[in-house]
Backbone as ProteinMPNN parsed JSONL, in Angstrom:
{"seq_chain_A": "XXXXXXXXXXXXXXXXXXXXXXXXXXXXXXXXXXXXXXXXXXXXXXXXXXXXXXXXXXXXXXXXXXXXXXXXXXXXXXXXXXXXXXXXXXXXXXXXXXXXXXXXXXXXXXXXXXXXXXXXXXXXXXXXXXXXXXXXXXXXXXXXXXXXXXXXXXXXXXXXXXXXXXXXXXXXXXXXXXXXXXX", "coords_chain_A": {"N_chain_A": [[0.841, -1.176, 0.0], [0.584, 2.2, -0.853], [1.803, 5.429, 0.357], [-0.041, 7.364, -0.328], [-2.352, 5.861, -0.532], [-2.584, 5.097, 2.154], [-3.018, 7.62, 3.3], [-5.467, 8.285, 2.111], [-7.099, 6.267, 3.206], [-6.942, 6.98, 5.911], [-8.248, 9.502, 5.849], [-10.814, 8.662, 5.134], [-11.461, 7.176, 7.439], [-11.424, 9.276, 9.328], [-13.528, 10.88, 8.401], [-15.622, 9.06, 8.765], [-15.537, 8.806, 11.573], [-16.11, 11.461, 12.502], [-18.701, 11.746, 11.473], [-20.024, 9.604, 12.728], [-19.769, 10.294, 15.47], [-21.127, 12.717, 15.366], [-23.724, 11.772, 15.098], [-24.049, 9.913, 17.225], [-22.498, 10.557, 19.462], [-21.568, 12.225, 22.578], [-20.817, 15.111, 24.417], [-20.182, 15.92, 27.632], [-20.646, 17.816, 30.638], [-20.742, 18.051, 34.1], [-21.772, 18.073, 37.585], [-20.716, 16.936, 40.776], [-21.725, 16.485, 44.004], [-19.601, 17.254, 46.652], [-19.129, 17.287, 49.664], [-17.52, 18.09, 52.841], [-16.096, 15.299, 54.524], [-15.783, 12.829, 57.103], [-12.488, 12.64, 58.034], [-11.7, 13.491, 55.534], [-11.254, 16.245, 53.522], [-13.594, 18.152, 51.781], [-14.271, 19.479, 48.455], [-13.457, 22.912, 47.931], [-15.505, 24.438, 46.857], [-17.561, 22.743, 47.266], [-18.415, 21.16, 45.252], [-17.534, 18.877, 42.687], [-16.351, 19.172, 39.44], [-17.216, 17.263, 36.701], [-16.447, 15.545, 33.638], [-16.9, 14.27, 30.35], [-16.426, 12.498, 27.276], [-18.455, 10.596, 25.287], [-19.667, 7.699, 23.554], [-22.368, 5.705, 22.783], [-23.565, 2.435, 22.155], [-25.461, -0.419, 21.009], [-24.946, -3.977, 21.566], [-24.577, -5.224, 19.057], [-23.276, -3.316, 17.593], [-20.821, -3.045, 18.74], [-18.214, -3.389, 17.531], [-17.843, -0.895, 16.244], [-17.409, 0.887, 18.345], [-15.095, -0.229, 19.371], [-13.466, 0.406, 17.261], [-13.262, 3.198, 17.561], [-11.835, 3.319, 19.978], [-9.453, 2.094, 19.174], [-8.599, 3.906, 17.209], [-8.347, 6.471, 18.558], [-6.778, 5.756, 20.732], [-7.07, 6.235, 23.438], [-9.117, 6.28, 26.411], [-11.901, 4.128, 27.39], [-13.812, 1.079, 27.136], [-17.042, 0.261, 28.221], [-19.466, -1.881, 29.679], [-22.841, -1.338, 29.876], [-25.206, -2.613, 31.673], [-28.563, -3.443, 31.069], [-31.674, -3.323, 32.632], [-34.246, -2.862, 32.066], [-37.1, -2.778, 29.903], [-35.784, -3.34, 27.56], [-34.018, -5.522, 25.357], [-31.266, -5.853, 24.838], [-27.968, -5.229, 26.17], [-26.07, -2.196, 26.609], [-23.138, -0.664, 25.251], [-20.422, 1.491, 26.04], [-18.154, 3.786, 24.769], [-15.868, 5.675, 26.369], [-14.227, 8.661, 27.298], [-12.651, 10.074, 29.917], [-10.471, 11.042, 31.226], [-8.717, 13.922, 31.993], [-6.327, 14.838, 30.7], [-6.337, 13.282, 28.373], [-8.65, 14.163, 27.119], [-7.999, 16.875, 26.7], [-5.604, 16.703, 25.184], [-6.042, 14.892, 23.089], [-8.824, 14.31, 22.242], [-10.195, 16.866, 22.087], [-8.377, 18.412, 20.377], [-8.635, 16.817, 18.031], [-11.382, 17.117, 17.257], [-11.409, 19.822, 16.874], [-9.762, 20.111, 14.696], [-11.127, 18.547, 12.852], [-14.096, 19.388, 12.424], [-17.432, 18.838, 13.71], [-20.593, 18.366, 11.992], [-23.152, 19.006, 12.671], [-25.539, 20.458, 14.993], [-24.28, 19.553, 17.201], [-21.692, 20.414, 17.183], [-21.722, 22.898, 18.399], [-22.22, 22.152, 21.066], [-19.847, 20.761, 21.477], [-17.962, 22.892, 21.316], [-18.685, 24.364, 23.586], [-18.136, 22.454, 25.527], [-15.345, 22.212, 25.152], [-14.591, 24.777, 25.951], [-15.322, 24.722, 28.676], [-13.514, 22.759, 29.518], [-11.109, 24.111, 29.121], [-11.4, 26.029, 31.112], [-11.353, 24.393, 33.383], [-8.753, 23.409, 33.155], [-7.381, 25.77, 33.599], [-7.854, 26.074, 36.262], [-10.17, 27.261, 37.129], [-12.378, 25.894, 38.083], [-12.0, 25.533, 40.744], [-12.897, 27.583, 42.242], [-15.746, 29.325, 43.603], [-16.942, 31.233, 41.889], [-15.845, 30.397, 39.449], [-16.941, 27.806, 39.193], [-19.626, 28.476, 38.961], [-19.54, 29.898, 36.533], [-18.774, 27.831, 34.784], [-21.037, 26.235, 35.095], [-22.966, 27.933, 33.976], [-22.297, 27.748, 31.314], [-22.492, 24.945, 30.812], [-25.139, 24.343, 31.399], [-26.629, 24.868, 29.171], [-25.922, 22.999, 27.376], [-26.556, 20.185, 25.28], [-29.31, 20.37, 25.388], [-32.421, 22.219, 25.144], [-33.416, 24.254, 26.86], [-32.214, 26.456, 29.402], [-31.407, 25.614, 32.815], [-32.393, 27.201, 35.45], [-32.375, 26.493, 38.114], [-30.027, 25.07, 38.582], [-27.95, 27.005, 38.547], [-28.879, 28.615, 40.616], [-28.662, 26.902, 42.835], [-25.871, 26.627, 43.006], [-25.104, 29.298, 43.405], [-26.306, 29.84, 45.841], [-25.033, 28.112, 47.495], [-22.851, 27.597, 50.199], [-19.816, 26.558, 51.481], [-19.439, 26.603, 54.188], [-21.941, 26.405, 55.434], [-22.956, 24.186, 54.317], [-25.213, 24.043, 52.687], [-26.692, 22.618, 50.196], [-27.663, 20.96, 47.172], [-27.941, 17.943, 45.257], [-26.604, 17.949, 41.974], [-27.502, 17.43, 38.662], [-26.044, 15.957, 35.691], [-25.264, 17.596, 32.514], [-25.966, 16.128, 30.337]], "CA_chain_A": [[0.0, 0.0, 0.0], [1.376, 3.427, -0.929], [1.462, 6.419, 1.375], [-1.269, 8.026, -0.778], [-3.441, 4.966, -0.129], [-2.713, 5.214, 3.609], [-3.624, 8.924, 3.574], [-6.869, 8.186, 1.711], [-7.772, 5.444, 4.207], [-7.049, 7.795, 7.139], [-9.296, 10.493, 5.632], [-12.094, 7.942, 5.188], [-11.695, 6.901, 8.856], [-11.731, 10.54, 9.994], [-14.888, 11.232, 8.0], [-16.543, 8.145, 9.444], [-15.543, 9.135, 13.005], [-16.866, 12.692, 12.75], [-20.11, 11.464, 11.193], [-20.537, 8.711, 13.768], [-19.887, 11.08, 16.699], [-22.221, 13.656, 15.134], [-24.993, 11.087, 15.323], [-24.138, 9.07, 18.416], [-21.61, 10.979, 20.545], [-22.04, 13.208, 23.554], [-19.83, 15.828, 25.22], [-20.932, 16.259, 28.843], [-20.033, 18.422, 31.815], [-21.707, 18.023, 35.189], [-21.286, 18.359, 38.924], [-20.919, 15.927, 41.812], [-21.646, 17.091, 45.336], [-18.437, 16.76, 47.384], [-18.982, 17.984, 50.949], [-16.518, 17.553, 53.765], [-16.421, 14.007, 55.116], [-14.884, 12.476, 58.202], [-11.164, 12.243, 57.564], [-11.422, 13.958, 54.178], [-11.742, 17.595, 53.25], [-14.304, 18.236, 50.507], [-13.862, 20.544, 47.556], [-13.738, 24.234, 48.5], [-16.808, 24.886, 46.37], [-18.563, 21.74, 47.61], [-18.755, 20.396, 44.047], [-16.497, 18.444, 41.751], [-16.773, 19.236, 38.043], [-16.819, 16.068, 35.953], [-16.523, 15.751, 32.205], [-16.645, 13.065, 29.568], [-16.827, 12.304, 25.887], [-18.952, 9.222, 25.26], [-20.471, 7.201, 22.45], [-23.054, 4.519, 23.277], [-24.136, 1.583, 21.119], [-25.868, -1.761, 21.389], [-23.925, -5.024, 21.409], [-24.334, -5.509, 17.64], [-22.398, -2.273, 17.054], [-19.609, -2.962, 19.554], [-17.004, -3.15, 16.723], [-17.661, 0.529, 15.943], [-16.797, 1.487, 19.536], [-13.711, -0.727, 19.404], [-12.759, 1.204, 16.263], [-12.94, 4.489, 18.171], [-10.769, 3.079, 20.948], [-8.229, 1.822, 18.411], [-8.201, 5.129, 16.517], [-7.913, 7.509, 19.484], [-5.783, 5.189, 21.651], [-7.371, 6.696, 24.796], [-10.471, 5.968, 26.836], [-12.232, 2.759, 27.761], [-15.119, 0.532, 26.782], [-17.77, -0.226, 29.383], [-20.763, -2.519, 29.478], [-23.939, -0.807, 30.684], [-26.26, -3.63, 31.695], [-29.91, -2.881, 31.09], [-32.642, -4.143, 33.358], [-35.58, -2.37, 31.752], [-37.791, -3.616, 28.926], [-34.96, -3.56, 26.371], [-33.406, -6.849, 25.375], [-29.806, -5.872, 24.786], [-27.161, -4.307, 26.959], [-25.406, -1.142, 25.86], [-21.708, -0.471, 25.454], [-20.022, 2.899, 25.966], [-16.768, 4.217, 24.636], [-15.835, 6.859, 27.204], [-12.955, 9.297, 27.631], [-12.88, 10.943, 31.075], [-9.193, 11.556, 31.74], [-8.562, 15.308, 31.544], [-5.224, 14.96, 29.75], [-6.752, 12.669, 27.105], [-9.62, 15.067, 26.503], [-7.289, 18.092, 26.283], [-4.53, 16.45, 24.221], [-6.422, 14.006, 21.981], [-10.196, 14.453, 21.753], [-10.489, 18.252, 21.693], [-7.659, 18.78, 19.143], [-9.193, 16.105, 16.872], [-12.632, 17.724, 16.807], [-11.12, 21.178, 16.392], [-9.216, 19.967, 13.341], [-12.159, 17.925, 12.012], [-15.331, 19.783, 13.109], [-18.69, 18.135, 13.511], [-21.395, 19.062, 10.986], [-24.494, 19.265, 13.176], [-25.562, 21.344, 16.155], [-23.393, 18.995, 18.217], [-20.469, 21.21, 17.165], [-21.903, 23.935, 19.421], [-21.992, 21.489, 22.353], [-18.414, 20.49, 21.563], [-17.259, 24.148, 21.623], [-18.966, 24.661, 24.997], [-17.372, 21.459, 26.271], [-13.932, 22.602, 25.073], [-14.427, 25.975, 26.794], [-15.346, 24.262, 30.072], [-12.26, 22.054, 29.782], [-10.091, 25.157, 29.266], [-11.594, 26.631, 32.425], [-10.854, 23.422, 34.359], [-7.295, 23.41, 33.025], [-6.902, 27.013, 34.216], [-8.137, 26.035, 37.692], [-11.38, 28.026, 37.45], [-13.34, 25.032, 38.777], [-11.657, 25.485, 42.166], [-13.516, 28.73, 42.913], [-17.198, 29.398, 43.469], [-17.239, 31.972, 40.666], [-15.5, 29.548, 38.318], [-17.94, 26.74, 39.084], [-20.847, 29.103, 38.437], [-19.314, 30.179, 35.11], [-18.841, 26.548, 34.084], [-22.445, 25.833, 35.107], [-23.68, 28.766, 33.006], [-22.029, 27.179, 29.987], [-22.953, 23.561, 30.631], [-26.586, 24.194, 31.518], [-27.231, 24.99, 27.84], [-25.431, 21.921, 26.513], [-27.35, 18.976, 25.074], [-30.719, 20.623, 25.708], [-32.957, 23.451, 24.598], [-33.698, 25.285, 27.852], [-31.347, 26.519, 30.581], [-32.018, 25.238, 34.092], [-32.034, 28.23, 36.426], [-32.161, 25.881, 39.428], [-28.625, 24.684, 38.683], [-27.178, 28.181, 38.928], [-29.354, 29.022, 41.935], [-28.066, 26.026, 43.84], [-24.459, 26.971, 43.145], [-24.973, 30.645, 43.973], [-26.738, 29.808, 47.243], [-24.218, 27.18, 48.267], [-21.63, 28.02, 50.884], [-19.247, 25.362, 52.095], [-19.53, 26.721, 55.648], [-23.254, 25.985, 55.916], [-23.275, 22.928, 53.663], [-26.55, 24.1, 52.094], [-26.575, 22.289, 48.786], [-28.447, 19.841, 46.652], [-27.233, 17.27, 44.167], [-26.783, 18.534, 40.659], [-27.464, 16.399, 37.627], [-25.188, 16.34, 34.556], [-25.893, 18.303, 31.404], [-26.347, 15.219, 29.251]], "C_chain_A": [[0.893, 1.248, 0.0], [0.962, 4.399, 0.161], [0.206, 7.192, 0.976], [-2.487, 7.192, -0.397], [-3.679, 5.052, 1.379], [-3.393, 6.526, 3.98], [-5.111, 8.895, 3.238], [-7.667, 7.377, 2.732], [-7.957, 6.218, 5.514], [-8.156, 8.836, 6.989], [-10.678, 9.854, 5.658], [-12.441, 7.648, 6.644], [-12.104, 8.174, 9.608], [-13.152, 10.981, 9.661], [-15.924, 10.353, 8.677], [-16.652, 8.518, 10.925], [-16.349, 10.399, 13.268], [-18.351, 12.478, 12.489], [-20.75, 10.615, 12.279], [-20.748, 9.472, 15.077], [-20.984, 12.132, 16.551], [-23.571, 13.019, 15.469], [-25.131, 10.437, 16.676], [-23.33, 9.548, 19.621], [-22.239, 12.018, 21.457], [-20.836, 13.791, 24.305], [-20.581, 16.347, 26.443], [-20.048, 16.889, 29.901], [-21.112, 18.418, 32.888], [-21.029, 18.267, 36.52], [-21.633, 17.218, 39.858], [-20.737, 16.621, 43.151], [-20.503, 16.436, 46.104], [-18.268, 17.528, 48.69], [-17.836, 17.396, 51.759], [-17.013, 16.221, 54.314], [-15.435, 13.734, 56.237], [-13.562, 11.998, 57.606], [-10.811, 12.738, 56.173], [-12.047, 15.331, 53.981], [-12.4, 17.601, 51.877], [-13.728, 19.335, 49.624], [-14.258, 21.883, 48.158], [-15.106, 24.746, 48.073], [-17.921, 23.935, 46.795], [-18.958, 20.86, 46.434], [-17.506, 20.053, 43.249], [-17.082, 18.573, 40.348], [-16.301, 17.951, 37.369], [-17.121, 16.292, 34.479], [-16.261, 14.426, 31.507], [-17.078, 13.248, 28.133], [-17.259, 10.855, 25.806], [-19.734, 8.954, 23.982], [-21.055, 5.868, 22.915], [-23.681, 3.768, 22.106], [-24.589, 0.257, 21.723], [-24.77, -2.762, 21.068], [-23.595, -5.302, 19.944], [-23.369, -4.509, 17.009], [-21.126, -2.089, 17.873], [-18.35, -2.757, 18.706], [-16.779, -1.67, 16.38], [-17.025, 1.25, 17.13], [-15.347, 1.03, 19.696], [-12.858, 0.024, 18.395], [-12.376, 2.583, 16.796], [-11.787, 4.351, 19.156], [-9.43, 2.861, 20.232], [-7.708, 3.098, 17.731], [-7.615, 6.157, 17.48], [-6.821, 7.045, 20.443], [-5.898, 5.754, 23.07], [-8.797, 6.283, 25.125], [-10.65, 4.5, 27.158], [-13.591, 2.374, 27.21], [-15.756, -0.031, 28.036], [-19.061, -0.887, 28.938], [-21.75, -1.861, 30.424], [-25.067, -1.824, 30.628], [-27.61, -2.948, 31.836], [-30.845, -3.859, 31.779], [-34.06, -3.631, 33.133], [-36.209, -3.282, 30.697], [-37.017, -3.814, 27.625], [-34.23, -4.892, 26.485], [-31.889, -6.814, 25.482], [-29.145, -4.863, 25.7], [-26.536, -3.269, 26.031], [-23.922, -1.125, 26.194], [-21.403, 1.002, 25.263], [-18.518, 3.0, 25.764], [-16.717, 5.559, 25.356], [-14.406, 7.348, 27.409], [-13.26, 10.296, 28.745], [-11.593, 11.574, 31.605], [-8.931, 12.931, 31.128], [-7.473, 15.442, 30.48], [-5.589, 14.378, 28.388], [-7.759, 13.555, 26.368], [-8.917, 16.294, 25.926], [-6.321, 17.826, 25.133], [-4.919, 15.614, 23.009], [-7.803, 14.366, 21.416], [-10.484, 15.876, 21.27], [-9.692, 18.674, 20.46], [-8.216, 18.076, 17.896], [-10.44, 16.819, 16.352], [-12.489, 19.205, 16.474], [-10.585, 21.11, 14.959], [-10.256, 19.43, 12.367], [-13.526, 18.196, 12.651], [-16.521, 18.889, 12.764], [-19.564, 18.981, 12.581], [-22.818, 19.372, 11.445], [-24.408, 20.244, 14.339], [-24.698, 20.807, 17.29], [-22.057, 19.736, 18.252], [-20.546, 22.32, 18.22], [-21.678, 23.349, 20.811], [-20.514, 21.188, 22.541], [-17.649, 21.755, 21.95], [-17.477, 24.546, 23.079], [-18.18, 23.718, 25.906], [-15.899, 21.849, 26.31], [-13.664, 23.836, 25.94], [-14.421, 25.6, 28.272], [-14.045, 23.554, 30.428], [-11.099, 23.039, 29.907], [-10.188, 25.786, 30.651], [-11.097, 25.703, 33.53], [-9.33, 23.4, 34.332], [-6.687, 24.648, 33.679], [-7.17, 27.071, 35.716], [-9.382, 26.801, 38.104], [-12.383, 27.203, 38.253], [-13.09, 24.956, 40.284], [-12.233, 26.669, 42.949], [-15.018, 28.711, 42.675], [-17.583, 30.111, 42.176], [-16.952, 31.124, 39.423], [-16.506, 28.43, 38.106], [-19.24, 27.299, 38.514], [-20.699, 29.396, 36.948], [-19.344, 28.905, 34.282], [-20.291, 26.087, 34.003], [-23.261, 26.644, 34.108], [-23.485, 28.245, 31.583], [-22.713, 25.821, 29.847], [-24.458, 23.401, 30.758], [-27.295, 24.327, 30.171], [-26.759, 23.897, 26.885], [-26.456, 20.786, 26.429], [-28.821, 19.154, 25.433], [-31.136, 21.978, 25.146], [-33.041, 24.571, 25.622], [-32.674, 25.277, 28.977], [-32.117, 26.122, 31.834], [-31.557, 26.229, 35.142], [-31.74, 27.618, 37.788], [-30.7, 25.473, 39.63], [-27.779, 25.858, 39.166], [-27.594, 28.651, 40.321], [-28.75, 28.191, 43.044], [-26.608, 26.408, 44.07], [-24.271, 28.341, 43.766], [-25.305, 30.647, 45.458], [-25.839, 28.946, 48.117], [-23.061, 27.898, 48.936], [-21.089, 26.803, 51.612], [-19.335, 25.407, 53.614], [-20.855, 26.184, 56.179], [-23.689, 24.659, 55.33], [-24.709, 22.902, 53.145], [-26.406, 23.828, 50.615], [-27.48, 21.129, 48.451], [-27.617, 19.171, 45.568], [-27.57, 17.951, 42.847], [-26.637, 17.431, 39.629], [-26.615, 16.879, 36.467], [-25.986, 16.99, 33.439], [-26.385, 17.368, 30.323], [-27.626, 14.501, 29.539]], "O_chain_A": [[1.848, 1.331, 0.772], [-0.074, 4.233, 0.806], [-0.541, 7.635, 1.848], [-3.519, 7.728, 0.007], [-4.823, 5.077, 1.833], [-4.245, 6.555, 4.869], [-5.928, 9.42, 3.995], [-8.784, 7.754, 3.087], [-9.007, 6.124, 6.15], [-8.933, 9.034, 7.923], [-11.622, 10.461, 6.163], [-13.585, 7.844, 7.055], [-13.023, 8.147, 10.426], [-13.895, 11.407, 10.546], [-16.972, 10.831, 9.111], [-17.755, 8.541, 11.471], [-17.19, 10.414, 14.167], [-19.181, 12.997, 13.237], [-21.878, 10.873, 12.698], [-21.784, 9.316, 15.724], [-21.699, 12.411, 17.513], [-24.444, 13.661, 16.054], [-26.229, 10.409, 17.233], [-23.472, 8.987, 20.707], [-23.281, 12.601, 21.158], [-19.958, 13.06, 24.764], [-21.519, 17.132, 26.303], [-18.872, 16.552, 30.045], [-22.267, 18.746, 32.613], [-19.853, 18.625, 36.574], [-22.698, 16.61, 39.754], [-19.716, 17.264, 43.397], [-20.437, 15.21, 46.2], [-17.351, 18.34, 48.81], [-17.266, 16.36, 51.416], [-18.21, 16.041, 54.541], [-14.37, 14.348, 56.3], [-13.524, 11.078, 56.788], [-9.727, 12.436, 55.673], [-13.231, 15.533, 54.249], [-11.821, 17.105, 50.911], [-12.796, 20.035, 50.021], [-15.287, 21.981, 48.826], [-15.79, 25.414, 48.848], [-19.098, 24.279, 46.696], [-19.743, 19.924, 46.59], [-16.562, 20.838, 43.156], [-18.201, 18.121, 40.103], [-15.127, 17.593, 37.457], [-17.95, 17.129, 34.123], [-15.511, 13.58, 31.994], [-17.969, 14.037, 27.819], [-16.511, 9.966, 26.214], [-20.368, 9.842, 23.413], [-20.322, 5.0, 23.387], [-24.248, 4.368, 21.193], [-24.151, -0.132, 22.806], [-23.794, -2.441, 20.39], [-22.442, -5.589, 19.622], [-22.72, -4.814, 16.009], [-20.428, -1.087, 17.717], [-17.473, -2.004, 19.128], [-15.634, -1.242, 16.241], [-16.189, 2.133, 16.938], [-14.483, 1.806, 20.106], [-11.672, 0.259, 18.63], [-11.286, 3.079, 16.512], [-10.87, 5.172, 19.165], [-8.402, 3.393, 20.651], [-6.5, 3.33, 17.692], [-6.516, 6.663, 17.254], [-6.024, 7.857, 20.913], [-4.921, 5.749, 23.818], [-9.588, 5.974, 24.234], [-9.691, 3.73, 27.194], [-14.408, 3.228, 26.865], [-15.102, -0.716, 28.823], [-19.666, -0.495, 27.94], [-21.528, -1.827, 31.634], [-25.801, -1.887, 29.643], [-27.777, -2.009, 32.614], [-30.805, -5.064, 31.534], [-34.966, -3.928, 33.912], [-35.861, -4.461, 30.625], [-37.545, -4.4, 26.68], [-33.872, -5.328, 27.579], [-31.294, -7.661, 26.148], [-29.684, -3.789, 25.968], [-26.486, -3.456, 24.816], [-23.511, -1.522, 27.284], [-22.024, 1.682, 24.447], [-17.727, 2.389, 26.482], [-17.444, 6.483, 24.993], [-13.494, 6.559, 27.66], [-14.024, 11.242, 28.552], [-11.644, 12.546, 32.358], [-8.923, 13.089, 29.907], [-7.687, 16.097, 29.46], [-5.192, 14.922, 27.358], [-7.716, 13.675, 25.144], [-9.201, 16.707, 24.802], [-6.225, 18.631, 24.207], [-4.209, 15.62, 22.004], [-7.923, 14.691, 20.235], [-10.97, 16.061, 20.154], [-10.282, 19.257, 19.55], [-8.263, 18.674, 16.821], [-10.55, 17.096, 15.158], [-13.378, 19.779, 15.846], [-10.916, 21.948, 14.121], [-10.271, 19.809, 11.196], [-14.061, 17.331, 13.345], [-16.597, 18.284, 11.695], [-19.309, 20.172, 12.401], [-23.603, 19.94, 10.686], [-23.344, 20.79, 14.632], [-24.412, 21.532, 18.243], [-21.358, 19.684, 19.264], [-19.544, 22.64, 18.858], [-21.02, 23.971, 21.645], [-19.983, 21.342, 23.641], [-16.778, 21.704, 22.819], [-16.548, 25.016, 23.736], [-17.63, 24.136, 26.925], [-15.274, 21.823, 27.371], [-12.622, 23.923, 26.589], [-13.602, 26.109, 29.038], [-13.527, 23.733, 31.53], [-10.197, 22.825, 30.717], [-9.168, 26.045, 31.29], [-10.493, 26.158, 34.5], [-8.691, 23.377, 35.384], [-5.598, 24.579, 34.248], [-6.754, 28.022, 36.377], [-9.633, 26.978, 39.296], [-13.159, 27.764, 39.027], [-13.891, 24.373, 41.016], [-12.078, 26.748, 44.167], [-15.501, 28.158, 41.687], [-18.457, 29.642, 41.448], [-17.724, 31.135, 38.464], [-16.883, 28.137, 36.972], [-19.878, 26.661, 37.676], [-21.632, 29.167, 36.178], [-19.891, 28.905, 33.179], [-20.73, 25.602, 32.96], [-24.156, 26.102, 33.459], [-24.397, 28.298, 30.758], [-23.429, 25.579, 28.875], [-25.009, 22.414, 30.27], [-28.455, 23.933, 30.05], [-27.153, 23.875, 25.719], [-27.135, 20.478, 27.409], [-29.502, 18.179, 25.749], [-30.297, 22.776, 24.727], [-32.765, 25.725, 25.294], [-32.3, 24.209, 29.461], [-33.336, 26.279, 31.899], [-30.45, 26.111, 35.667], [-30.938, 28.164, 38.546], [-30.197, 25.531, 40.751], [-26.982, 25.713, 40.092], [-26.743, 29.044, 41.12], [-28.367, 28.725, 44.085], [-26.164, 26.501, 45.215], [-23.364, 28.528, 44.577], [-24.677, 31.358, 46.243], [-25.881, 29.043, 49.344], [-22.375, 28.708, 48.313], [-21.837, 26.098, 52.288], [-19.307, 24.363, 54.264], [-20.896, 25.577, 57.249], [-24.669, 24.066, 55.78], [-25.354, 21.853, 53.161], [-26.033, 24.721, 49.854], [-27.986, 20.423, 49.323], [-26.692, 19.775, 45.025], [-28.675, 18.457, 42.646], [-25.739, 16.594, 39.727], [-26.473, 18.086, 36.268], [-27.216, 16.942, 33.42], [-27.16, 17.787, 29.462], [-28.081, 13.7, 28.723]]}, "name": "protein", "num_of_chains": 1, "seq": "XXXXXXXXXXXXXXXXXXXXXXXXXXXXXXXXXXXXXXXXXXXXXXXXXXXXXXXXXXXXXXXXXXXXXXXXXXXXXXXXXXXXXXXXXXXXXXXXXXXXXXXXXXXXXXXXXXXXXXXXXXXXXXXXXXXXXXXXXXXXXXXXXXXXXXXXXXXXXXXXXXXXXXXXXXXXXXXXXXXXXXX"}
């Protein structure tokens, strides 16, 4: 195989990946309540910011997720067992490690943009990851700014309750509620 053939094959793979993620992928940012615990100091803001890039498929499409893992060389595959009225379990290709998101996933989708409205969610996700990298998530103001961005991701309407909870929260009084992810 010539190098031109290899380049053509790589471009086909890249096109398939961006199209597949456009249809099936998700960029998510959310919050996990992290109060002080016995023997462990909680986060100063009371919340941990979590983030992930994920693609979910049924068992019949597991090879497509294995292809993503092989291509990106980061992340993991997980089995999500289903106990509802669906017959098949789901599999997830997930990248959660900050360095992998910053150094592999975000540069890829910046170089090869998505073609649907998911590109807007990706840009918001990338902005939140920049804020985390800069340490903004360690301050109350930073967490609120991240929440302002992520509350509009993957949905039509902002959730004012998310921002209200964060604004009203003080680690001294431990007045907080759980916050659900943006996805």
